[in-house]
Structures are given as C-alpha cells and as structure tokens.
gemmi code that builds the backbone of each chain (N, CA, C; Angstrom):
import gemmi

chains = {
    "A": [
        ("MET", (1.022, -1.174, 0.246), (-0.120, -0.308, -0.213), (1.002, 1.309, 0.105)),
        ("ARG", (0.375, 2.684, 0.237), (1.016, 3.528, -0.317), (0.210, 4.321, 0.060)),
        ("ILE", (1.279, 5.346, 1.199), (1.177, 6.901, 2.001), (1.936, 8.271, 1.580)),
        ("SER", (1.002, 8.898, 2.210), (2.191, 9.846, 2.543), (1.983, 10.206, 4.177)),
        ("VAL", (3.465, 10.747, 4.050), (3.657, 10.915, 5.456), (4.276, 12.929, 5.931)),
        ("MET", (3.345, 12.939, 6.717), (3.418, 14.992, 6.360), (4.045, 15.081, 8.003)),
        ("TYR", (4.943, 16.507, 7.720), (6.073, 16.875, 9.188), (5.364, 18.400, 8.907)),
        ("PHE", (5.427, 18.427, 10.579), (5.380, 19.970, 11.093), (6.014, 20.416, 11.987)),
        ("ALA", (6.350, 21.565, 11.365), (6.804, 22.536, 13.249), (8.432, 22.026, 13.071)),
        ("SER", (8.572, 22.085, 14.450), (10.159, 21.607, 14.873), (10.520, 20.533, 14.388)),
        ("LEU", (9.208, 19.720, 13.955), (9.944, 17.765, 13.850), (10.281, 18.136, 12.246)),
        ("ARG", (9.225, 19.136, 11.163), (9.340, 19.155, 10.114), (11.503, 19.366, 9.792)),
        ("GLU", (12.046, 20.939, 10.767), (13.359, 20.828, 10.384), (13.747, 20.074, 10.656)),
        ("GLN", (14.242, 19.066, 11.665), (14.844, 18.245, 12.033), (14.893, 17.289, 11.459)),
        ("MET", (13.265, 16.790, 10.494), (13.641, 15.564, 9.260), (14.826, 16.609, 8.141)),
        ("GLY", (14.072, 17.299, 8.112), (15.020, 18.286, 6.818), (13.738, 17.682, 6.011)),
        ("ARG", (12.820, 17.527, 5.694), (12.103, 17.267, 4.839), (10.018, 17.662, 5.035)),
        ("ASP", (9.172, 18.029, 4.288), (7.801, 18.005, 5.010), (7.178, 17.314, 5.047)),
        ("SER", (7.857, 15.452, 4.143), (6.444, 14.674, 3.533), (7.373, 14.282, 3.357)),
        ("ASP", (7.150, 12.279, 3.113), (7.833, 11.432, 2.664), (6.727, 10.769, 1.549)),
        ("GLN", (6.408, 9.762, 0.404), (5.892, 8.924, 0.033), (6.278, 7.399, 0.339)),
        ("LEU", (5.617, 6.432, 0.814), (5.769, 5.514, 1.176), (5.114, 3.963, 0.959)),
        ("ASP", (5.572, 3.075, 0.521), (5.611, 1.322, 0.649), (5.623, 0.874, 1.294)),
        ("LEU", (4.414, 0.264, 2.013), (4.763, -0.382, 3.212), (4.026, -1.710, 3.420)),
        ("GLU", (3.655, -2.776, 3.556), (2.758, -3.187, 4.047), (1.517, -2.891, 5.051)),
        ("GLU", (0.237, -3.664, 4.246), (-1.278, -3.260, 4.408), (-0.623, -3.964, 6.494)),
        ("GLY", (-1.597, -3.283, 7.054), (-1.913, -3.039, 8.753), (-0.799, -2.249, 9.453)),
        ("VAL", (0.556, -1.973, 9.074), (1.339, -1.531, 9.852), (0.705, -0.146, 10.639)),
        ("THR", (0.888, 0.055, 11.748), (0.637, 0.943, 12.900), (1.785, 2.441, 12.926)),
        ("MET", (0.822, 3.098, 13.464), (1.248, 4.450, 13.415), (2.450, 4.625, 13.816)),
        ("ALA", (3.013, 3.667, 15.085), (4.400, 3.737, 16.114), (4.963, 3.316, 14.695)),
        ("GLU", (5.095, 2.213, 14.319), (5.743, 1.832, 12.996), (6.116, 2.510, 11.581)),
        ("ILE", (5.457, 3.000, 11.641), (5.769, 4.696, 10.107), (6.398, 4.805, 11.006)),
        ("TRP", (5.974, 5.424, 12.163), (7.821, 6.391, 12.886), (8.995, 6.379, 12.431)),
        ("GLN", (9.014, 4.488, 13.120), (10.059, 4.192, 13.497), (10.586, 4.150, 12.267)),
        ("LYS", (9.734, 3.579, 11.201), (10.692, 3.810, 9.834), (11.238, 4.850, 9.535)),
        ("VAL", (10.602, 6.362, 9.566), (10.663, 7.249, 8.411), (11.531, 7.765, 9.414)),
        ("SER", (11.754, 7.658, 10.714), (12.428, 8.562, 12.166), (14.015, 7.900, 12.025)),
        ("ASP", (14.413, 6.282, 11.085), (14.962, 5.226, 11.735), (15.689, 5.069, 13.276)),
        ("GLN", (14.300, 5.028, 13.721), (14.362, 4.607, 15.876), (14.058, 5.453, 16.380)),
        ("CYS", (14.132, 6.792, 15.450), (13.982, 7.832, 16.968), (12.906, 7.771, 18.306)),
        ("PRO", (13.016, 7.936, 19.295), (11.841, 7.770, 20.264), (10.790, 8.604, 19.901)),
        ("GLN", (9.527, 8.127, 20.011), (8.447, 9.281, 19.589), (7.957, 9.637, 20.715)),
        ("GLU", (8.912, 9.708, 21.804), (8.358, 10.661, 23.102), (8.109, 12.068, 22.817)),
        ("ASN", (7.326, 12.533, 22.924), (6.727, 14.013, 23.009), (6.496, 14.172, 21.962)),
        ("LEU", (5.488, 13.341, 20.893), (5.594, 13.111, 19.521), (3.851, 12.735, 19.422)),
        ("LEU", (3.149, 13.679, 18.344), (1.436, 13.588, 17.966), (1.262, 12.854, 16.562)),
        ("CYS", (0.488, 12.273, 16.525), (-0.148, 11.855, 15.290), (-1.206, 11.330, 15.475)),
        ("SER", (-1.512, 11.868, 13.660), (-2.422, 11.900, 13.096), (-3.041, 11.155, 12.066)),
        ("ARG", (-4.222, 10.620, 11.494), (-4.171, 9.845, 10.624), (-5.827, 10.681, 9.985)),
        ("ASN", (-5.499, 10.944, 8.633), (-6.299, 11.580, 7.507), (-7.347, 12.775, 8.254)),
        ("LYS", (-6.212, 13.814, 9.143), (-6.818, 14.969, 9.640), (-7.512, 14.472, 10.870)),
        ("GLU", (-7.356, 13.350, 10.966), (-8.097, 13.049, 12.745), (-6.740, 13.080, 13.851)),
        ("TYR", (-6.615, 13.125, 15.082), (-5.931, 12.536, 16.085), (-5.538, 11.195, 15.517)),
        ("ALA", (-4.727, 10.707, 16.275), (-4.937, 9.316, 16.083), (-3.727, 8.868, 17.123)),
        ("GLN", (-3.840, 7.052, 17.789), (-2.660, 5.983, 18.641), (-1.923, 5.928, 18.205)),
        ("TRP", (-0.953, 5.939, 18.830), (-0.025, 4.806, 17.986), (-0.072, 3.591, 17.554)),
        ("ASP", (-1.686, 2.995, 18.317), (-1.298, 1.258, 17.779), (-2.596, 0.970, 16.780)),
        ("ASP", (-2.870, 2.750, 16.075), (-3.623, 2.739, 14.869), (-2.550, 1.862, 13.370)),
        ("THR", (-3.225, 1.217, 12.817), (-3.357, 0.967, 11.139), (-3.521, 1.863, 9.952)),
        ("ALA", (-2.874, 1.751, 9.482), (-2.837, 2.582, 8.226), (-3.778, 1.755, 6.335)),
        ("VAL", (-4.304, 2.493, 6.446), (-5.125, 1.652, 4.901), (-3.780, 2.248, 3.733)),
        ("ASP", (-3.870, 1.681, 2.583), (-3.509, 2.702, 1.471), (-4.346, 3.331, 0.942)),
        ("GLY", (-3.780, 4.242, 0.263), (-3.991, 5.755, 0.190), (-4.274, 7.120, 1.301)),
        ("ASP", (-3.908, 6.352, 2.938), (-3.810, 7.768, 4.148), (-2.700, 8.452, 3.761)),
        ("GLU", (-3.872, 9.722, 5.126), (-2.217, 10.904, 5.077), (-1.811, 10.965, 6.715)),
        ("ILE", (-0.863, 10.452, 6.650), (-0.521, 10.617, 8.303), (0.684, 11.770, 8.410)),
        ("ALA", (0.530, 11.668, 9.637), (1.224, 13.246, 9.680), (1.707, 13.020, 11.711)),
        ("PHE", (3.218, 13.270, 11.938), (3.684, 13.637, 13.229), (3.733, 14.760, 13.245)),
        ("PHE", (3.786, 15.219, 14.141), (3.980, 16.585, 14.699), (4.056, 16.830, 15.576)),
        ("PRO", (4.663, 18.164, 16.318), (4.620, 18.118, 18.458), (3.881, 18.477, 18.893)),
        ("PRO", (3.949, 18.610, 20.168), (2.584, 18.749, 20.979), (2.052, 20.982, 20.684)),
        ("VAL", (0.346, 21.088, 20.418), (0.444, 22.598, 19.771), (0.229, 23.137, 20.920)),
        ("THR", (0.855, 24.740, 20.436), (0.601, 25.641, 21.241), (0.146, 26.648, 20.141)),
        ("GLY", (-1.067, 26.972, 19.948), (-1.902, 27.663, 19.365), (-3.124, 28.867, 20.064)),
        ("GLY", (-3.881, 29.640, 19.419), (-4.055, 30.441, 20.873), (-3.035, 32.075, 21.329)),
    ],
    "B": [
        ("MET", (-22.489, 31.023, 12.515), (-21.298, 30.409, 12.728), (-20.433, 30.582, 11.989)),
        ("LYS", (-19.064, 31.177, 12.945), (-18.415, 31.631, 12.015), (-16.134, 31.317, 11.988)),
        ("VAL", (-15.858, 30.680, 11.293), (-14.476, 29.589, 11.554), (-14.025, 30.506, 10.734)),
        ("GLU", (-12.753, 30.596, 11.211), (-12.086, 30.587, 9.314), (-10.704, 31.134, 10.567)),
        ("ILE", (-9.860, 31.089, 9.416), (-8.005, 31.042, 9.555), (-7.326, 32.288, 8.600)),
        ("ARG", (-6.288, 33.475, 9.441), (-6.336, 34.616, 8.832), (-5.160, 34.657, 8.658)),
        ("PRO", (-4.599, 34.820, 7.154), (-3.386, 34.834, 6.805), (-3.064, 36.348, 6.734)),
        ("GLU", (-3.918, 36.851, 7.369), (-3.655, 38.278, 7.305), (-4.186, 39.377, 8.425)),
        ("ALA", (-3.997, 40.435, 8.991), (-4.040, 40.914, 10.292), (-4.918, 41.374, 10.068)),
        ("TYR", (-6.042, 41.284, 11.456), (-7.962, 42.176, 11.103), (-7.897, 42.017, 12.535)),
        ("ASP", (-8.805, 43.242, 12.639), (-9.467, 44.092, 14.049), (-10.095, 42.950, 14.478)),
        ("PRO", (-10.336, 42.617, 15.869), (-11.398, 41.601, 16.504), (-12.290, 42.725, 16.242)),
        ("TRP", (-12.312, 43.820, 17.092), (-13.601, 44.402, 17.774), (-14.148, 45.061, 16.230)),
        ("VAL", (-13.454, 45.008, 15.296), (-14.135, 45.211, 14.200), (-15.008, 43.971, 13.135)),
        ("GLU", (-14.243, 42.936, 13.763), (-15.216, 41.317, 13.184), (-15.994, 41.348, 13.945)),
        ("ILE", (-15.692, 41.193, 15.493), (-17.064, 40.946, 16.021), (-18.140, 42.101, 16.487)),
        ("GLY", (-18.250, 43.221, 15.946), (-19.246, 44.081, 15.660), (-20.274, 44.074, 14.343)),
        ("ALA", (-19.451, 43.899, 13.592), (-20.238, 43.588, 12.142), (-20.839, 42.577, 11.779)),
        ("TYR", (-19.657, 41.342, 12.516), (-21.213, 39.796, 12.707), (-22.128, 40.596, 14.179)),
        ("GLN", (-21.732, 40.271, 15.364), (-23.313, 41.130, 16.166), (-24.109, 42.015, 15.510)),
        ("ALA", (-23.547, 42.390, 14.561), (-24.828, 43.588, 13.930), (-25.756, 42.425, 12.794)),
        ("ALA", (-25.042, 42.324, 12.687), (-25.725, 40.888, 11.564), (-26.945, 40.224, 11.928)),
        ("LEU", (-26.658, 39.438, 13.597), (-27.855, 38.686, 14.640), (-28.881, 39.314, 14.586)),
        ("PRO", (-29.722, 38.252, 14.755), (-31.137, 39.146, 14.638), (-31.816, 39.496, 15.866)),
        ("ALA", (-32.036, 41.382, 15.868), (-31.941, 42.057, 16.596), (-32.550, 42.006, 17.904)),
        ("GLY", (-32.327, 41.731, 19.600), (-33.639, 41.448, 20.514), (-33.400, 39.499, 20.558)),
        ("SER", (-32.443, 38.633, 19.569), (-32.225, 37.264, 19.496), (-31.612, 36.943, 20.918)),
        ("TYR", (-30.293, 37.603, 21.710), (-29.110, 37.497, 22.113), (-29.373, 38.268, 23.394)),
        ("GLY", (-29.096, 37.869, 24.501), (-29.205, 38.735, 25.739), (-27.596, 38.766, 26.695)),
        ("ALA", (-26.747, 38.052, 25.793), (-25.286, 37.866, 26.383), (-24.486, 37.321, 25.519)),
        ("SER", (-23.282, 38.455, 25.068), (-21.619, 38.354, 24.359), (-21.099, 37.765, 25.181)),
        ("ALA", (-19.485, 36.519, 24.916), (-19.101, 36.792, 25.848), (-17.562, 36.566, 24.185)),
        ("VAL", (-16.605, 37.248, 24.527), (-15.865, 37.692, 24.272), (-13.982, 37.137, 24.402)),
        ("PHE", (-13.578, 36.642, 23.996), (-12.159, 36.110, 24.208), (-10.720, 36.672, 23.165)),
        ("VAL", (-10.186, 37.773, 23.506), (-9.492, 37.746, 22.307), (-7.503, 37.689, 23.037)),
        ("GLY", (-7.370, 36.707, 22.241), (-5.635, 36.521, 22.221), (-4.864, 37.543, 21.392)),
        ("THR", (-3.936, 37.905, 22.025), (-2.995, 39.371, 21.591), (-1.310, 38.804, 22.342)),
        ("MET", (-0.617, 38.932, 20.953), (0.694, 38.528, 21.007), (1.433, 39.853, 21.725)),
        ("ARG", (1.813, 38.392, 22.780), (3.183, 39.816, 23.902), (4.628, 39.446, 23.499)),
        ("ASP", (4.725, 40.782, 23.602), (6.540, 41.008, 23.180), (7.816, 40.511, 24.363)),
        ("PHE", (6.779, 39.597, 25.120), (8.537, 38.982, 26.339), (7.255, 37.321, 25.797)),
        ("ASN", (8.614, 36.438, 26.061), (8.048, 34.943, 26.746), (9.202, 34.242, 27.139)),
        ("GLU", (9.129, 33.326, 28.724), (9.909, 33.129, 29.100), (11.079, 34.302, 29.099)),
        ("GLY", (11.096, 35.437, 29.894), (12.008, 35.588, 30.124), (12.334, 36.439, 29.199)),
        ("ASP", (12.357, 36.368, 27.723), (12.893, 36.537, 26.633), (12.259, 37.867, 25.792)),
        ("ASP", (12.730, 38.878, 25.264), (11.647, 40.015, 24.379), (11.728, 38.795, 22.688)),
        ("VAL", (10.174, 38.877, 22.044), (9.976, 38.638, 21.411), (9.884, 39.225, 20.231)),
        ("GLU", (10.655, 39.416, 19.113), (10.567, 40.491, 17.946), (9.132, 40.142, 17.144)),
        ("SER", (8.807, 39.011, 16.570), (8.005, 38.624, 16.129), (7.531, 36.766, 16.099)),
        ("MET", (6.491, 36.538, 15.763), (6.404, 35.061, 16.067), (5.330, 34.640, 14.259)),
        ("LEU", (6.031, 32.639, 13.426), (5.727, 32.572, 12.725), (4.510, 31.549, 13.584)),
        ("LEU", (2.810, 31.860, 12.646), (2.486, 30.800, 13.296), (1.722, 29.691, 12.411)),
        ("GLU", (2.498, 28.670, 12.145), (2.443, 27.463, 11.434), (0.623, 26.812, 11.731)),
        ("HIS", (0.155, 26.187, 10.583), (-1.185, 25.117, 11.187), (-0.840, 24.280, 10.118)),
        ("TYR", (-2.030, 22.838, 10.477), (-2.180, 21.732, 9.413), (-3.368, 22.652, 8.547)),
        ("PRO", (-3.433, 22.815, 7.008), (-4.116, 22.833, 6.493), (-5.285, 21.830, 6.078)),
        ("GLY", (-6.703, 22.242, 6.519), (-7.272, 20.870, 6.233), (-7.534, 20.470, 7.856)),
        ("MET", (-6.812, 20.261, 8.654), (-6.929, 19.314, 9.325), (-7.485, 20.095, 11.105)),
        ("THR", (-6.810, 21.887, 11.157), (-6.971, 22.383, 12.220), (-8.453, 23.163, 11.643)),
        ("GLU", (-8.696, 23.540, 10.661), (-10.217, 24.482, 10.026), (-11.223, 22.937, 10.495)),
        ("GLN", (-10.814, 21.681, 10.358), (-12.342, 21.218, 10.504), (-12.452, 20.765, 12.095)),
        ("GLN", (-11.127, 20.988, 12.886), (-11.032, 21.104, 14.802), (-11.521, 22.486, 14.854)),
        ("LEU", (-11.440, 23.323, 14.277), (-12.222, 24.614, 14.736), (-13.051, 24.908, 14.994)),
        ("GLU", (-13.926, 24.148, 13.541), (-15.481, 24.206, 12.798), (-15.914, 22.667, 13.883)),
        ("GLU", (-15.436, 21.955, 14.543), (-16.137, 21.012, 15.080), (-16.050, 21.048, 16.458)),
        ("LEU", (-15.607, 22.321, 16.829), (-14.945, 22.657, 18.899), (-16.431, 23.398, 18.816)),
        ("ALA", (-16.638, 24.824, 17.581), (-17.166, 25.843, 17.284), (-19.072, 24.940, 17.816)),
        ("GLN", (-18.999, 23.979, 16.567), (-20.681, 23.416, 16.620), (-21.045, 22.987, 17.461)),
        ("ASN", (-20.175, 21.949, 18.747), (-20.060, 21.408, 19.308), (-20.653, 22.136, 20.275)),
        ("SER", (-19.600, 23.222, 20.748), (-19.632, 24.380, 22.192), (-21.197, 24.960, 21.317)),
        ("LEU", (-21.937, 25.290, 20.499), (-22.764, 26.330, 19.713), (-24.648, 24.516, 20.829)),
        ("LYS", (-24.353, 23.915, 20.451), (-25.463, 22.683, 21.041), (-25.156, 22.310, 21.899)),
        ("TYR", (-24.227, 22.209, 22.673), (-24.228, 21.969, 24.405), (-24.834, 22.822, 24.935)),
        ("HIS", (-24.546, 24.221, 24.569), (-24.582, 25.322, 25.227), (-26.006, 25.927, 24.711)),
        ("GLY", (-26.503, 25.363, 24.124), (-27.801, 25.834, 23.513), (-28.050, 27.655, 22.646)),
        ("LEU", (-26.356, 27.802, 22.157), (-25.915, 29.119, 21.602), (-26.475, 30.035, 20.695)),
        ("ILE", (-26.344, 31.378, 20.780), (-27.321, 31.803, 19.203), (-26.602, 31.732, 18.770)),
        ("ASP", (-25.267, 31.783, 18.504), (-24.649, 31.605, 17.491), (-22.733, 32.192, 18.101)),
        ("VAL", (-21.806, 31.378, 17.465), (-20.432, 32.024, 17.895), (-19.621, 31.666, 16.402)),
        ("MET", (-18.231, 32.002, 17.039), (-17.361, 32.514, 16.366), (-15.875, 32.537, 16.590)),
        ("VAL", (-15.052, 32.067, 15.698), (-13.845, 31.577, 15.876), (-12.796, 31.968, 14.440)),
        ("LEU", (-12.181, 32.955, 15.077), (-10.848, 33.454, 14.357), (-9.550, 32.927, 14.816)),
        ("HIS", (-8.626, 32.555, 13.662), (-6.805, 32.371, 14.428), (-5.901, 32.776, 13.065)),
        ("ARG", (-5.826, 33.715, 13.490), (-4.294, 34.083, 12.642), (-3.135, 33.298, 12.659)),
        ("VAL", (-2.813, 32.640, 11.232), (-2.092, 32.469, 10.990), (-0.480, 33.121, 10.256)),
        ("GLY", (0.572, 32.925, 10.081), (1.559, 33.416, 9.170), (2.323, 34.214, 9.982)),
        ("GLU", (3.195, 35.383, 9.479), (3.773, 36.127, 10.472), (3.304, 37.274, 11.538)),
        ("VAL", (3.615, 37.194, 12.711), (2.446, 38.451, 13.689), (3.723, 39.278, 14.462)),
        ("ARG", (3.198, 40.127, 14.534), (3.844, 40.819, 15.746), (3.256, 41.444, 16.757)),
        ("PRO", (4.275, 41.457, 17.865), (3.369, 42.308, 19.140), (2.578, 42.887, 19.105)),
        ("ASN", (1.423, 42.923, 20.034), (0.412, 43.785, 19.986), (-0.733, 43.112, 18.618)),
        ("ASP", (-0.468, 42.999, 17.872), (-1.266, 41.648, 16.633), (-2.065, 40.913, 17.246)),
        ("PRO", (-3.772, 40.748, 17.224), (-4.169, 39.637, 17.590), (-4.094, 38.635, 17.222)),
        ("ILE", (-4.290, 37.263, 17.428), (-4.087, 36.132, 17.011), (-5.544, 35.170, 17.184)),
        ("VAL", (-5.999, 35.503, 18.090), (-6.904, 34.750, 18.480), (-8.598, 35.698, 19.065)),
        ("VAL", (-9.437, 35.371, 18.449), (-11.072, 35.689, 18.718), (-11.740, 34.645, 19.189)),
        ("VAL", (-12.722, 34.588, 20.219), (-13.142, 33.308, 20.171), (-14.830, 34.103, 20.878)),
        ("ALA", (-16.036, 34.031, 20.355), (-16.863, 34.758, 20.822), (-17.918, 33.731, 21.011)),
        ("ALA", (-18.970, 34.675, 22.539), (-20.258, 33.380, 21.928), (-21.584, 34.127, 23.023)),
        ("TRP", (-22.953, 33.744, 21.994), (-23.461, 34.158, 21.879), (-24.549, 33.826, 22.461)),
        ("SER", (-25.545, 34.479, 22.944), (-26.500, 33.289, 23.969), (-27.780, 34.263, 24.742)),
        ("ALA", (-28.943, 33.507, 25.130), (-29.737, 34.253, 25.884), (-29.696, 34.519, 27.115)),
        ("HIS", (-28.332, 34.003, 27.501), (-28.569, 34.496, 29.437), (-27.272, 34.514, 29.613)),
        ("ARG", (-26.061, 34.803, 30.270), (-24.600, 35.053, 30.373), (-24.286, 33.898, 30.608)),
        ("LYS", (-24.526, 33.137, 31.404), (-23.470, 31.558, 32.191), (-23.398, 30.874, 30.937)),
        ("ALA", (-24.096, 30.769, 29.293), (-23.687, 29.787, 28.847), (-23.075, 30.656, 27.474)),
        ("ALA", (-22.619, 32.092, 28.047), (-21.927, 32.215, 26.532), (-20.804, 32.510, 27.605)),
        ("PHE", (-20.118, 32.796, 29.019), (-19.767, 32.849, 29.161), (-18.620, 31.667, 29.665)),
        ("ASP", (-19.230, 30.378, 29.636), (-18.458, 28.768, 29.966), (-18.424, 28.188, 28.108)),
        ("ALA", (-19.226, 28.635, 27.212), (-18.871, 28.257, 26.327), (-17.748, 28.956, 25.605)),
        ("CYS", (-17.158, 30.603, 25.661), (-16.489, 31.226, 25.310), (-15.049, 30.817, 25.687)),
        ("ARG", (-14.880, 29.909, 27.305), (-13.752, 29.590, 28.008), (-13.270, 28.095, 27.537)),
        ("GLU", (-14.734, 27.401, 27.117), (-14.194, 25.797, 27.137), (-13.863, 25.936, 25.746)),
        ("MET", (-14.297, 26.760, 24.688), (-13.867, 26.738, 23.424), (-12.363, 27.052, 22.739)),
        ("MET", (-12.407, 28.222, 24.125), (-10.282, 28.694, 23.963), (-9.345, 28.126, 24.327)),
        ("GLU", (-9.932, 26.899, 25.219), (-9.158, 25.752, 26.122), (-9.583, 24.835, 25.339)),
        ("ASN", (-10.271, 24.064, 24.860), (-9.835, 23.110, 23.727), (-9.209, 23.775, 21.974)),
        ("LEU", (-9.715, 25.157, 22.234), (-8.662, 25.606, 21.056), (-6.665, 25.588, 21.301)),
        ("LYS", (-6.873, 25.750, 22.784), (-5.030, 25.497, 22.984), (-4.693, 23.949, 23.082)),
        ("SER", (-5.668, 22.953, 23.170), (-5.185, 22.178, 23.523), (-5.074, 20.556, 22.758)),
        ("VAL", (-6.341, 21.543, 21.611), (-6.239, 20.347, 20.516), (-5.772, 20.276, 18.617)),
        ("ALA", (-6.270, 22.568, 18.583), (-5.736, 22.376, 17.583), (-4.513, 22.656, 17.014)),
        ("THR", (-4.534, 22.124, 15.678), (-2.434, 21.775, 15.372), (-2.105, 23.629, 14.953)),
        ("PHE", (-1.822, 24.234, 15.499), (-1.143, 25.206, 15.668), (0.020, 25.056, 16.118)),
        ("TRP", (0.752, 26.089, 15.831), (2.797, 25.770, 16.134), (3.449, 27.069, 15.594)),
        ("LYS", (3.760, 27.411, 17.279), (4.621, 29.065, 17.480), (6.241, 28.485, 16.842)),
        ("LYS", (6.424, 29.666, 16.119), (8.283, 29.801, 16.799), (8.475, 31.412, 16.816)),
        ("GLU", (9.400, 31.573, 17.585), (9.401, 33.145, 17.625), (10.573, 33.426, 17.483)),
        ("GLN", (10.830, 34.983, 17.078), (11.742, 34.836, 16.365), (12.288, 36.393, 18.015)),
        ("LEU", (13.976, 36.014, 19.177), (14.011, 36.858, 19.364), (15.470, 37.398, 19.242)),
        ("LYS", (15.969, 38.464, 19.516), (17.268, 39.403, 19.290), (18.254, 37.863, 18.945)),
        ("GLU", (18.448, 37.191, 19.994), (19.729, 36.209, 19.582), (19.356, 34.890, 18.468)),
        ("GLY", (18.115, 35.033, 18.137), (17.606, 33.922, 16.931), (16.492, 33.667, 17.261)),
        ("VAL", (15.854, 32.468, 16.724), (14.850, 31.651, 16.471), (14.192, 30.717, 17.495)),
        ("ARG", (13.008, 30.056, 17.813), (12.980, 29.359, 18.756), (11.471, 28.120, 18.453)),
        ("TRP", (11.115, 27.424, 18.464), (10.171, 27.194, 18.524), (9.327, 26.925, 20.424)),
        ("VAL", (7.572, 27.601, 20.078), (7.251, 27.422, 21.560), (6.760, 25.405, 22.050)),
        ("GLU", (7.166, 25.390, 22.928), (7.729, 23.990, 23.539), (5.903, 23.727, 24.034)),
        ("LYS", (4.966, 24.399, 24.332), (4.133, 23.919, 25.413), (3.270, 25.615, 25.666)),
        ("ASN", (1.280, 25.002, 25.322), (0.891, 26.024, 25.895), (1.406, 26.644, 27.674)),
        ("THR", (1.177, 27.609, 28.079), (0.635, 28.215, 29.204), (-0.177, 27.563, 30.210)),
        ("ALA", (-0.349, 27.474, 30.967), (-1.569, 26.405, 31.925), (-3.113, 27.433, 32.066)),
        ("GLY", (-3.054, 28.631, 32.038), (-4.325, 29.744, 31.818), (-4.277, 30.935, 31.505)),
    ],
}
model = gemmi.Model(1)
for chain_id, residues in chains.items():
    chain = gemmi.Chain(chain_id)
    for i, (resn, *xyz) in enumerate(residues, 1):
        res = gemmi.Residue()
        res.name, res.seqid = resn, gemmi.SeqId(i, " ")
        for name, pos in zip(("N", "CA", "C"), xyz):
            atom = gemmi.Atom()
            atom.name, atom.element = name, gemmi.Element(name[0])
            atom.pos, atom.b_iso = gemmi.Position(*pos), 0.0
            res.add_atom(atom)
        chain.add_residue(res)
    model.add_chain(chain)
structure = gemmi.Structure()
structure.add_model(model)
structure.setup_entities()
C-alpha cells in the first residue's frame, strides 16, 4: 500500500523535509511508520494523525492514508 | 457560525461588531468575547515576532468541530472563532472566540471552553523570533 507522511513545525526542521511517500505492507501501525521514517528515533512528545484526525500509536494505516507527525500544539 | 483562519492581520473589534450587527435584533442577551494578543515577551526573553503555522485542512476541521459542539452543548445563538497564521508582531491579535446566548452563563462557559479546547487540540505551532535567534514554543501556558 502507498501512504503519504507529513511533518510539521520543529519536527519538519529536524527531519529536513516536509513529507514522504512510502510503500508499506498493509496493517502497519503509526508507531511502526514513525520508526521507519525516523530511523528508530523515540516517539516521545510527538503526536500523530491519520487523515486529518488525531490517531493513537497503535492505530493501523490503509492504502491512500495521509499520516502526519508533529510536536505538541501551541496555538491560541 | 463563523470560523476562519486568517493569513492577514485583522481588527477583532471590527469583526465582532460586524458579526453581531448581523444577528437578529433582540435574539441574544449575552455576548462573551475572548481576544488573544501577541506579547513582546515570553519566558523572560524579548520576542520580536512570531510565525504561526497550522495543518491546512485538519486545523479548520478542528475549529469547526469545537465551535459546532459548543453551539449545540450550550444552546448558543451563535459563535465566532478566528485565528491568525503567518507572521505576527507584538500587539497583533492572534485569536478571537465569541459566543452569543440568551443568558450570561452559557456565553461565559462556552467562550472559556472553546478557548481551552482550541489551545489543547487545534494544530497550530508558534516559532518565536528573538534578538538572539529563533525558537519553537514547546508548550502552552497553563492558563
């Protein structure tokens, strides 16, 4: 399956890019996607979303999903 | 209901006045408003400007949802939520949350609740420009 992965704010700067396109096996979790794109960096203090809604780290992705990783929000 | 993310500076009082003027006359007895404005200091440092980033599509959806929920839960007559993105400078308004209701309790409660929900959930991030360089704001203040 093919998914897109986006990065925001300080995480985008740390990653050195704003997105990735990945080909992965079905049923992969948010935590596994993060491990893959970050080269095993800890996910501590990060949040994730799936198709523009907050996701849990053990949620699974399906083909065509838009996944995002980002630091705690600081709006308002 | 009016929910918008603004890339340009705006006058919150003009926005609130114009929106309220269009509500049916006599329909509301209470208006509660919160305006968040950029400070020129944070954590002991002078801040010259700030860059506000959001997640296009997701953030708008979150603001719509929190405004809609508040409208229903508190039985409001109307609500407005505006939030800046892009480069902001000290004294620029960042956020406006307004609630109109028949009586004061619903308007006060809804205004506070929407603001707290926005701070804890909505996907915005702030990057501060200091004299000495830049830094990302890591967390919001408690209140």
